[in-house]
C-alpha positions in Angstrom: 0.0 0.0 0.0 1.2 3.5 -0.8 -0.2 6.7 0.6 0.8 10.4 0.1 2.1 11.5 3.5 0.8 15.0 3.2 -2.7 14.5 1.9 -3.4 10.9 2.8 -4.4 10.1 -0.8 -3.8 6.5 -2.0 -1.3 6.0 -4.8 -1.3 3.1 -7.2 1.7 0.8 -7.1 2.4 1.4 -10.7 2.7 5.1 -10.0 5.1 4.3 -7.2 7.2 2.2 -9.5 7.4 5.1 -11.9 8.4 7.6 -9.2 11.0 5.2 -7.8 12.3 4.7 -11.3 12.8 8.4 -11.7 14.8 8.5 -8.4 17.0 5.6 -9.5 17.6 7.2 -12.9 18.8 10.4 -11.1 21.1 8.4 -8.8 22.5 6.1 -11.5 23.2 9.1 -13.9 24.9 11.1 -11.2 26.9 8.2 -9.9 28.1 7.2 -13.4 29.1 10.8 -14.1 31.0 11.0 -10.8 32.8 7.7 -11.4 33.8 8.8 -14.9 35.1 12.1 -13.6 37.2 10.5 -10.9 38.6 7.7 -13.1 42.2 8.6 -12.9 45.2 7.4 -10.9 45.2 10.4 -8.5 41.8 9.2 -7.1 43.2 5.8 -6.1 46.4 7.3 -4.7 44.2 9.4 -2.3 42.1 6.4 -1.3 45.1 4.2 -0.8 46.7 6.7 1.4 43.5 7.4 3.3 44.3 11.0 3.9 42.7 14.3 2.8 44.4 17.6 1.8 44.9 18.5 5.5 46.6 15.1 6.2 43.6 14.0 8.2 42.4 10.4 8.2 39.4 9.9 5.9 36.2 8.9 7.7 34.7 5.5 7.3 31.4 6.9 6.0 31.6 7.2 2.3 29.5 10.4 1.9 31.5 12.2 4.7 34.8 11.2 3.0 33.5 12.4 -0.4 32.4 15.7 1.1 35.8 16.3 2.7 37.6 15.5 -0.6 35.2 17.8 -2.5 33.8 14.9 -4.7 30.3 15.9 -5.4 28.0 14.7 -8.3 26.5 16.8 -11.0 22.9 16.8 -12.0 21.2 18.1 -15.2 20.8 21.8 -15.5 17.7 23.1 -13.8 17.1 19.9 -11.7 16.7 20.2 -7.9 18.0 17.2 -6.0 18.0 17.2 -2.1 21.3 17.0 -0.4 20.3 13.6 1.2 20.1 12.1 -2.3 23.6 13.4 -2.9 24.7 11.5 0.2 23.2 8.3 -1.3 25.1 8.9 -4.6 28.5 9.6 -3.0 28.2 6.7 -0.6 27.6 4.2 -3.4 30.4 5.7 -5.5 32.9 5.7 -2.6 32.1 2.0 -1.9 32.9 1.1 -5.5 36.1 3.2 -5.7 37.4 1.9 -2.3 36.8 -1.7 -3.6 38.8 -1.0 -6.8 41.6 0.6 -4.8 42.9 -2.8 -3.8 42.7 -3.9 -7.4 44.6 -0.9 -8.6 47.5 -1.5 -6.1 47.5 -5.2 -7.1 47.7 -4.4 -10.8 50.5 -2.0 -10.2 52.5 -4.7 -8.3 51.8 -7.3 -10.9 52.7 -5.1 -13.8 56.2 -4.6 -12.2 56.7 -8.4 -12.4 55.3 -8.8 -15.9 57.5 -9.7 -18.8 56.0 -8.5 -22.2 58.3 -10.7 -24.2 57.1 -14.0 -22.6 53.8 -12.9 -21.2 54.5 -14.3 -17.8 54.8 -13.0 -14.3 58.0 -13.3 -12.2 57.5 -15.0 -8.8 56.9 -12.6 -5.9 59.8 -11.7 -3.7 57.9 -11.3 -0.4 54.6 -12.1 1.3 53.5 -8.5 0.7 53.2 -9.1 -3.0 50.9 -12.1 -2.7 47.6 -12.0 -4.5 45.1 -14.8 -5.2 46.3 -17.0 -8.1 43.0 -16.5 -10.0 43.2 -12.8 -9.7 46.9 -12.8 -10.9 46.0 -14.9 -14.0 43.2 -12.4 -14.9 45.6 -9.5 -14.6 48.2 -11.4 -16.6 45.8 -11.9 -19.5 45.0 -8.1 -19.4 48.6 -7.2 -19.4 49.4 -9.6 -22.3 46.5 -8.1 -24.3 47.8 -4.6 -23.7 51.3 -5.6 -24.7 50.1 -7.1 -28.0 48.0 -4.0 -28.6 51.0 -1.7 -28.1 53.3 -3.8 -30.2 55.1 -5.6 -27.4 56.4 -2.4 -25.8 57.5 -2.6 -22.1 54.5 -2.4 -19.9 56.1 -0.3 -17.1 53.9 1.0 -14.3 50.3 0.1 -15.2 47.3 1.3 -13.3 43.7 0.1 -13.3 42.7 3.1 -15.4 45.0 1.8 -18.2 43.4 -1.6 -18.4 39.8 -1.1 -17.6 37.0 1.3 -18.4 35.0 3.0 -15.6 32.6 0.5 -14.0 28.8 0.8 -14.6 26.8 1.9 -11.6 23.7 -0.1 -10.6 20.3 1.5 -10.5 19.6 1.3 -6.8 19.2 3.6 -3.8 20.9 2.7 -0.5 18.8 4.7 1.9 21.1 3.8 4.8 23.4 6.6 3.8 20.6 9.2 4.4 18.8 10.4 7.5 15.2 11.0 8.5 14.8 13.9 6.2 14.8 11.6 3.2 13.6 8.3 4.6 12.5 6.6 7.9 11.2 3.1 8.6 9.0 1.8 11.4 7.7 -1.7 12.3 4.3 -2.4 13.8 1.9 -5.3 13.7 3.7 -7.5 11.2 4.2 -4.6 8.8 6.9 -2.3 7.8 6.2 1.3 7.0 8.7 3.2 4.9 8.4 7.0 4.5 10.6 8.2 1.6 10.7 11.3 -0.6 10.2 10.6 -4.3 10.2 12.9 -7.2 6.9 13.7 -9.0 8.6 14.3 -12.4 11.7 12.9 -14.2 13.5 16.2 -13.8 12.2 17.9 -10.6 13.0 21.6 -10.7 11.8 22.8 -7.3 11.5 21.4 -3.8 7.7 21.0 -4.1 8.2 18.3 -6.7 9.6 16.0 -4.1 6.8 14.4 -2.0 6.9 12.1 0.9 5.2 8.7 0.3 4.3 6.2 3.0 4.9 2.6 1.7 3.5 -0.3 3.7 4.7 -3.9 3.2 4.0 -7.1 5.1 6.9 -8.8 7.0 7.5 -12.3 5.5 6.1 -15.1 7.6 9.4 -16.7 8.3 10.6 -13.5 10.0 7.6 -13.1 12.2 8.1 -14.1 15.9 11.9 -13.7 15.7 13.8 -11.4 18.1 14.4 -8.6 15.6 15.1 -5.5 17.7 15.6 -3.0 14.9 14.9 -2.6 11.2 17.3 -0.6 9.1 16.6 1.5 6.0 16.4 -0.6 2.9 18.0 -0.5 -0.5 15.4 0.2 -3.2 15.6 -1.5 -6.5 13.2 -2.2 -9.4 12.9 -5.7 -10.9 10.4 -7.4 -13.2 7.8 -7.4 -10.5 8.1 -3.8 -9.4 9.6 -2.2 -6.3 11.8 -4.4 -4.1 13.0 -3.6 -0.6 16.2 -5.2 0.6 16.1 -4.7 4.3 18.5 -5.5 7.1 17.5 -6.1 10.6 19.3 -6.5 14.0 18.4 -9.8 15.6 19.4 -11.1 19.0 21.4 -14.3 18.8 22.7 -16.6 21.6 26.2 -15.9 22.7 28.8 -18.4 21.6 32.1 -19.3 23.3 34.8 -20.7 21.0 37.2 -21.3 23.8 35.0 -23.9 25.4 34.2 -25.9 22.3 34.9 -29.6 22.4 32.8 -30.8 19.4 33.3 -29.3 16.0 31.7 -30.0 12.6 34.0 -29.6 9.5 32.4 -28.6 6.2 34.4 -29.5 3.1 33.4 -28.0 -0.3 32.9 -30.9 -2.6 33.3 -30.9 -6.4 30.4 -33.3 -6.8 28.0 -31.8 -4.3 28.0 -28.4 -2.6 29.6 -29.7 0.6 30.1 -32.6 3.0 30.5 -32.6 6.8 32.1 -34.7 9.5 32.4 -34.4 13.3 35.5 -34.4 15.5 35.4 -34.4 19.3 38.0 -33.4 21.9 38.1 -35.9 24.7 40.5 -36.2 27.7 42.2 -39.0 25.7 42.6 -36.7 22.6 40.8 -36.1 19.4 38.4 -38.8 18.3 36.0 -39.2 15.3 33.9 -42.0 13.9 35.0 -41.0 10.4 31.4 -41.2 9.3 30.4 -38.1 7.4 27.3 -36.6 5.9 27.0 -35.5 2.2 24.6 -32.7 1.2 22.0 -33.7 -1.4 21.3 -30.7 -3.7 18.1 -32.3 -5.1 19.3 -31.8 -8.7 19.9 -28.1 -8.4 23.6 -28.5 -9.2 22.8 -30.1 -12.6 20.3 -27.3 -13.3 22.9 -24.7 -12.5 25.5 -26.3 -14.8 22.9 -26.3 -17.6 22.1 -22.6 -17.0 25.8 -21.8 -16.9 26.5 -23.5 -20.2 23.5 -21.8 -21.7 24.7 -18.4 -20.5 28.1 -18.9 -21.9 26.7 -19.9 -25.2 24.5 -16.8 -25.3 27.5 -14.6 -24.4 29.7 -16.2 -27.1 26.9 -15.6 -29.7 26.6 -12.0 -28.7 30.4 -11.5 -28.8 30.6 -13.0 -32.3 27.7 -10.8 -33.6 29.4 -7.8 -32.1 32.6 -8.4 -34.0 30.6 -8.9 -37.2 28.6 -5.7 -36.6 31.8 -3.7 -36.3 32.6 -4.1 -40.1 29.0 -4.7 -41.5 27.1 -2.2 -43.7 24.6 0.1 -41.9 21.5 -1.9 -42.8 23.1 -5.2 -41.7 24.5 -3.6 -38.6 21.0 -2.6 -37.5 19.8 -6.2 -37.8 22.7 -7.5 -35.9 22.2 -5.0 -33.1 18.6 -6.2 -32.7 19.8 -9.8 -32.4 22.5 -8.8 -29.9 19.8 -7.0 -27.8 17.7 -10.2 -27.8 20.7 -12.3 -26.8 21.6 -9.9 -24.0 18.0 -10.0 -22.7 18.1 -13.8 -22.6 21.5 -13.8 -21.0 20.2 -11.5 -18.2 17.2 -13.8 -17.7 19.5 -16.8 -17.3 21.6 -14.8 -14.8 18.4 -14.0 -12.8 17.5 -17.7 -12.7 21.0 -18.7 -11.6 20.9 -16.1 -8.8 17.6 -17.5 -7.5 18.7 -21.1 -7.6 22.0 -20.2 -5.9 20.2 -18.4 -3.1 17.8 -21.3 -2.6 20.6 -23.8 -2.7 22.7 -21.8 -0.2 20.0 -21.5 2.5 18.9 -25.1 2.1 22.5 -26.2 2.6 22.8 -23.9 5.6 19.7 -25.3 7.2 20.8 -28.9 6.7 24.3 -28.3 8.1 22.9 -26.4 11.1 20.5 -29.2 11.9 23.4 -31.7 11.6 25.5 -29.6 14.0 22.7 -29.1 16.5 21.8 -32.8 16.5 25.5 -33.6 17.3 25.7 -31.0 20.1 28.6 -29.2 18.2 29.9 -25.9 19.6 31.5 -24.7 16.3 31.4 -25.2 12.6 34.6 -25.1 10.6 34.6 -24.1 6.9 37.4 -23.8 4.4 38.9 -20.4 3.9 37.6 -19.4 0.4 40.5 -17.0 -0.1 43.0 -19.9 -0.1 40.7 -22.3 -2.0 41.1 -22.7 -5.8 39.7 -25.3 -8.0 42.3 -26.8 -10.3 43.5 -30.0 -12.1 39.9 -31.1 -13.0 39.7 -29.7 -16.5 38.6 -26.4 -17.8 34.9 -27.2 -17.7 34.9 -28.7 -14.2 37.2 -26.0 -12.8 34.9 -23.3 -14.1 31.8 -25.1 -12.9 33.2 -25.5 -9.4 34.4 -21.9 -9.3 30.9 -20.6 -10.2 29.2 -22.5 -7.3 27.4 -20.8 -4.5 30.1 -21.3 -1.9 30.5 -17.7 -0.7 26.7 -17.3 -0.5 26.5 -20.6 1.3 29.0 -19.5 3.9 27.1 -16.3 4.5 23.8 -18.3 4.8 25.5 -20.8 7.1 26.8 -18.1 9.4 23.4 -16.5 9.6 21.5 -19.7 10.2 24.0 -21.2 12.7 24.0 -17.9 14.7 20.3 -18.5 15.4 21.1 -21.7 17.4 24.3 -20.2 19.0 26.9 -22.1 16.9 29.7 -19.9 15.5 31.2 -20.5 12.1 35.0 -20.4 11.8 37.2 -20.4 8.7 40.2 -22.6 8.7 43.0 -23.2 6.2 42.0 -25.4 3.3 45.5 -26.6 2.2 45.9 -30.3 2.4 42.6 -31.1 4.0 41.6 -33.6 1.4 45.1 -35.0 0.8 46.4 -35.7 4.3 45.4 -38.3 6.8 43.7 -36.9 10.0 45.6 -39.5 12.1 49.2 -39.3 10.9 49.2 -36.2 8.6 50.7 -38.3 5.7 49.4 -38.2 2.1 46.4 -40.4 1.5 46.3 -43.1 -1.2 43.6 -43.2 -3.9 42.8 -46.8 -4.4 39.3 -46.3 -5.8 39.8 -43.1 -7.7 39.4 -39.4 -6.9 36.5 -39.7 -4.5 37.9 -42.3 -2.2 40.9 -42.1 0.2 42.8 -44.6 2.3 45.6 -44.5 4.8 47.4 -47.8 5.1 49.2 -46.7 8.2 46.2 -45.7 10.3 43.8 -48.1 8.6 41.2 -45.4 8.0 39.5 -44.4 4.8 36.3 -43.7 2.9 34.9 -40.7 1.2 37.7 -38.1 0.8 35.2 -35.3 1.5 34.4 -36.9 4.9 38.0 -37.2 5.7 38.5 -33.6 4.8 35.7 -32.6 7.1 37.5 -34.5 10.0 40.7 -32.5 9.2 38.8 -29.2 9.1 37.1 -29.9 12.4 40.5 -30.9 13.9 42.1 -27.6 12.9 39.2 -25.7 14.4 39.6 -27.5 17.8 43.4 -27.1 17.9 43.4 -23.5 16.9 40.4 -22.2 18.9 42.8 -20.3 21.2 44.3 -18.5 18.2 41.3 -17.0 16.5 41.6 -13.8 14.5 38.6 -11.6 14.4 38.1 -8.9 11.8 35.1 -6.7 11.4 32.7 -7.9 8.7 34.4 -11.3 8.4 34.2 -14.7 10.0 36.5 -15.6 12.9 39.5 -17.1 11.2 42.3 -19.6 12.2 45.3 -18.9 10.1 47.7 -21.8 11.0 46.8 -25.4 10.6 48.1 -27.5 13.5 48.2 -31.3 13.6 47.3 -33.8 16.3 46.3 -37.4 15.7 42.6 -38.1 15.4 41.8 -41.6 16.8 39.0 -43.6 15.2 36.4 -44.7 17.8 33.1 -46.5 17.8 31.4 -43.9 19.9 28.4 -42.3 18.2 29.0 -38.6 17.7 27.2 -37.9 14.5 23.4 -38.0 14.2 21.9 -40.9 12.4 21.2 -40.0 8.8 17.6 -39.8 7.8 16.3 -42.7 5.7 14.1 -42.3 2.6 10.5 -41.9 3.7 9.0 -42.7 0.3 8.6 -46.3 -0.6 7.3 -48.0 -3.7 3.8 -49.2 -3.2 2.5 -52.0 -5.4 -1.1 -51.2 -6.0 -3.4 -54.2 -6.7 -4.8 -54.2 -10.2 -7.9 -56.2 -11.3 -7.1 -59.5 -12.8 -7.9 -59.4 -16.6 -7.9 -62.6 -18.6 -5.7 -62.0 -21.6 -7.2 -62.8 -24.9 -5.5 -65.3 -27.2 -3.5 -64.0 -30.1 -3.4 -60.4 -28.7 -0.2 -58.9 -27.3 -1.1 -57.5 -23.9 -0.6 -53.8 -23.3 2.2 -52.9 -20.9 1.0 -50.6 -18.1 3.8 -48.1 -17.5 3.3 -45.7 -14.6 3.8 -42.0 -15.3 7.0 -40.5 -14.1 6.8 -38.6 -10.8 6.8 -34.8 -11.2 9.7 -32.8 -10.0 9.4 -30.8 -6.8 10.6 -27.8 -8.8 7.7 -27.9 -11.3 5.2 -25.1 -10.6 1.7 -24.6 -12.1 0.8 -21.0 -12.4 -2.9 -20.1 -12.3 -4.4 -18.7 -15.5 -5.3 -15.0 -15.0 -8.9 -14.1 -15.4 -10.3 -12.9 -18.7 -9.8 -9.2 -19.1 -6.9 -8.7 -16.6 -4.5 -6.2 -18.0 -1.7 -7.2 -15.7 -1.6 -4.1 -13.5 0.1 -4.5 -10.2 -2.9 -2.8 -8.5 -5.0 -5.8 -9.4 -4.1 -8.7 -7.1 -5.3 -11.8 -8.9 -2.5 -14.3 -8.2 -2.0 -15.8 -4.8 0.9 -14.9 -2.6 4.0 -17.0 -3.3 4.5 -19.8 -0.8 8.2 -19.2 -0.5 8.9 -15.5 0.2 12.3 -14.0 -0.3 14.4 -14.4 2.8 16.3 -11.2 2.8 13.9 -8.9 1.0 10.5 -7.4 1.4 8.2 -6.4 -1.4 5.6 -3.6 -1.3 2.1 -4.9 -1.5 
């Protein structure tokens, strides 16, 4: 529901979408202009130093730092834009530039070690020059392309502005950078009420053309009854269904003590499934484990993601080929090719939206399964592999790319959020050697049955290599619980992998895996006497429908599809981290 805050007049949701679109257009245009104007090396030098002209430390808030540096956006002539909207623009631009500052410094360091003649990078001389291998390979390809374009001239000192164009700004409004003069939010009786100023024209010229609108949205059912103490201002975006709120809330969670943990669950990222888990316990006799793990069942979503990924790559390759053809084609042919490229881009965007939804559903389902597994085992911590040190390799180009595009980072965030609700902290541990070393003797494991099996002839333990890796990860969490590094915005991390023998025991630590509940039922059929000389018909049962098949109701006759006419029922699975205006 949308209501004018001054007059109390109801406003249609289609009109609200139009007004929000005008606001997002102003923010995107101003942000893109500011990024293009600041796209030079001096900007990244200032952000890397973190000092202003008076040698004062730059504030953490992006809009405050931009105001101190004098970086203000420009709007069309004659347009009136409130200063709080300028805060939103500068906050989003500063977040983007600060993220690219690290990339700029890494590119500068890698360009100093790049040899244009061979197209290779010299090994680093110290730990300060370390960058992730995947990032280094990407920069190496960019430097090689630049060297070929320049005729093999020495690269010299290269900055990010020499290799890349200014990034595109997303059409969104992060209202958290503003104050109550632009937006405020309140929660009451299972509803959220957002009051925000929106323009009444595409180019507002006076203050009166900015009106306060009260938007009311229902809190999703899965968030009702939870101890959410505060709701924060959302980020406004427009998608295919209209206005979308991306809200954040402060929720009370049970306190967790890592120092007192004696049972840990290790989660290993598997190339076949999203992950596998195993349990290790710390007894007075030492570390013990039953070496019986649990493997996550993605219910076929992994195959669907792989298919969508291949489809997206095919669409991207077609669009790239048509773009090359359009560069040298006659004008009439170029127009036809551009129309085809636009269609391919639309399909590619739709595929990306599908992949994002499936990745999110997969991540939260995985997080719930692992959290229930840890709660049933009375675990005090969950250990996951450090994603910054994890790189998929030696499995072929297709499999490496498929594993790299998995929802691991989103699954980690979902796991940390879900496990915090039951008081179990998530800790990141080093990933090196977790699947290749024995948990008992720390020696390399044998592969008698191929890649997915492992066996230690010395300790007489073996099985699924992902389960053994989970035992190793849980062991590292228990041994390093006194040396946890905490950084704001990141998971508690253990940097050093220590070793202690893990003894195999028969004690039951892990919960009993659930058995399939569905069984085949042979239904009785009436006895029919077959006729002589006639081949009897084979009765083949129909295949069971997938749980992902949905049947959408047919809209009534005459429905024009307006968002003000609510003809379709409310979806059964609301978005977990977002709220839509209704």
